[in-house]
C-alpha positions in Angstrom: 1.3 16.2 -34.0 3.9 18.3 -35.7 5.1 20.1 -33.4 8.9 20.5 -33.0 10.6 18.6 -30.8 12.0 21.4 -28.2 8.3 23.3 -28.4 6.9 19.5 -27.4 8.8 18.9 -24.7 8.6 22.5 -22.9 5.1 22.2 -23.3 5.2 19.3 -21.6 7.5 20.0 -18.8 6.1 23.9 -18.2 3.0 22.1 -18.1 4.3 19.4 -15.6 6.3 21.4 -13.4 3.4 23.7 -12.8 1.3 21.2 -11.7 3.3 19.4 -9.4 4.5 22.8 -7.5 0.6 23.4 -7.2 0.0 20.0 -5.1 3.1 20.4 -3.2 1.5 24.0 -2.7 -1.5 22.6 -1.0 -0.2 20.0 0.8 2.0 22.0 2.3 -1.1 24.8 3.0 -2.2 21.6 5.0 -2.2 20.7 8.8 -0.5 17.1 9.5 -3.6 16.2 10.4 -5.8 17.8 7.4 -3.4 15.7 5.4 -4.2 12.1 6.3 -7.9 12.8 6.6 -9.8 10.6 4.1 -12.7 12.5 2.5 -16.3 11.5 3.3 -16.5 8.9 0.2 -13.7 7.1 1.0 -11.4 8.1 -1.1 -7.5 8.7 -0.8 -6.1 11.5 1.8 -4.6 14.4 0.1 -1.4 12.7 1.7 -2.0 9.6 -0.3 -2.6 11.5 -3.4 0.9 13.4 -3.2 1.8 9.8 -3.0 0.5 8.5 -5.4 1.1 11.3 -7.8 4.8 10.9 -6.8 5.0 7.2 -7.5 3.2 7.5 -10.7 5.9 10.6 -11.7 8.7 8.0 -10.5 7.3 5.1 -12.9 6.8 6.9 -16.1 10.3 9.0 -15.5 11.2 4.9 -15.6 9.5 4.2 -19.3 10.5 7.9 -20.7 14.5 7.2 -19.6 14.5 3.5 -20.4 15.7 2.7 -16.5 12.2 0.6 -16.5 11.4 -2.1 -19.8 7.7 -0.4 -19.8 8.6 1.5 -23.1 8.7 -0.8 -26.5 9.2 0.0 -29.9 6.5 0.9 -31.3 4.5 -1.3 -33.6 4.8 -0.6 -37.6 1.0 -0.1 -37.3 0.9 2.7 -34.8 0.4 6.6 -35.4 -0.1 9.0 -32.5 -3.8 9.2 -32.2 -3.9 13.1 -31.3 -7.5 12.0 -30.0 -5.7 10.2 -27.0 -6.5 12.2 -24.3 -10.3 12.7 -24.9 -10.4 9.1 -23.6 -8.9 9.8 -19.9 -11.7 8.6 -17.5 -13.4 11.0 -14.9 -12.6 8.7 -12.2 -10.4 5.4 -12.4 -9.1 2.6 -10.3 -5.0 2.9 -10.0 -2.7 0.3 -10.6 -1.4 -1.6 -7.8 1.9 -0.8 -8.5 1.0 3.2 -8.2 -1.6 2.6 -5.0 -0.4 5.1 -1.8 0.0 3.3 1.4 -3.0 4.0 4.0 -0.4 5.4 6.0 0.9 8.2 3.8 1.5 10.9 5.1 2.3 15.1 4.6 5.7 14.9 5.4 6.5 12.1 3.0 4.2 13.2 0.2 6.1 16.7 0.6 9.1 14.8 0.2 8.9 12.7 -2.8 6.8 15.1 -5.2 10.0 17.4 -5.8 12.3 14.6 -5.8 9.9 12.8 -8.0 9.4 15.8 -10.2 12.9 16.3 -10.7 13.2 12.4 -11.9 10.6 13.0 -14.0 11.9 16.2 -15.5 15.2 15.1 -16.2 13.8 11.9 -18.0 11.7 14.0 -20.2 14.5 16.8 -20.9 16.5 13.7 -22.0 14.1 12.4 -24.9 15.5 12.0 -28.5 13.0 12.9 -30.9 13.8 9.3 -31.9 12.7 7.6 -29.1 10.3 9.8 -28.1 8.0 8.9 -31.2 9.7 5.5 -31.7 8.9 4.2 -28.3 5.4 3.5 -26.6 3.8 2.7 -23.5 0.4 1.0 -22.8 -2.1 3.5 -20.9 -5.3 3.7 -19.6 -6.5 5.5 -22.6 -4.7 3.3 -25.0 -1.1 2.7 -26.6 0.5 6.3 -26.3 4.2 7.3 -27.8 6.6 8.8 -25.1 5.5 12.5 -26.3 1.9 12.2 -25.2 3.1 10.2 -22.2 5.4 13.1 -21.1 2.5 15.2 -22.0 -0.2 12.9 -19.6 1.7 13.8 -16.5 1.0 17.1 -16.4 -3.0 16.3 -16.8 -2.5 13.5 -14.6 -1.2 15.9 -11.7 -3.7 18.7 -12.9 -6.5 15.8 -12.5 -5.2 14.8 -8.7 -4.9 18.8 -7.9 -8.5 19.0 -8.1 -9.2 15.9 -6.1 -7.2 17.2 -3.3 -9.1 20.1 -3.5 -12.6 17.6 -2.8 -10.8 15.9 -0.7 -10.3 18.9 1.4 -13.4 20.3 1.2 -15.7 16.8 2.1 -14.4 16.5 5.7 
């Protein structure tokens, strides 16, 4: 992409912050009982969704900051695919490390979302232009650079906001 670094980082942070706050607000509006009720289709409860998002926030923060070894130097052949987000599946099985516990509670989700959001936002804010473009992670949509990883998280959280709405409506 041709956007300046600061513009791209600010846009990723704004989208993520808005989506993370909206998810927390949805969970806040539920009762403890409603938050642990699983939908009729057997999917995750709203509390599980909140904990999952927090887990992914933490995992991506580690990759972006370098605290975890998930990010790798971009291969020589790598060029950023501006169509990568078009490959986001409608529904996907999560990786085992991001599977929320069946016992997740509303309180746990509400405690972890702001904390994980701050950790993720700090990692993104600390990205240098060099690291953002020259390091990649393997995601469900293919190999993406760290700019795209930062941008993906707002989309990921918005998608789970919609999942909470469906879960609440289906019970």
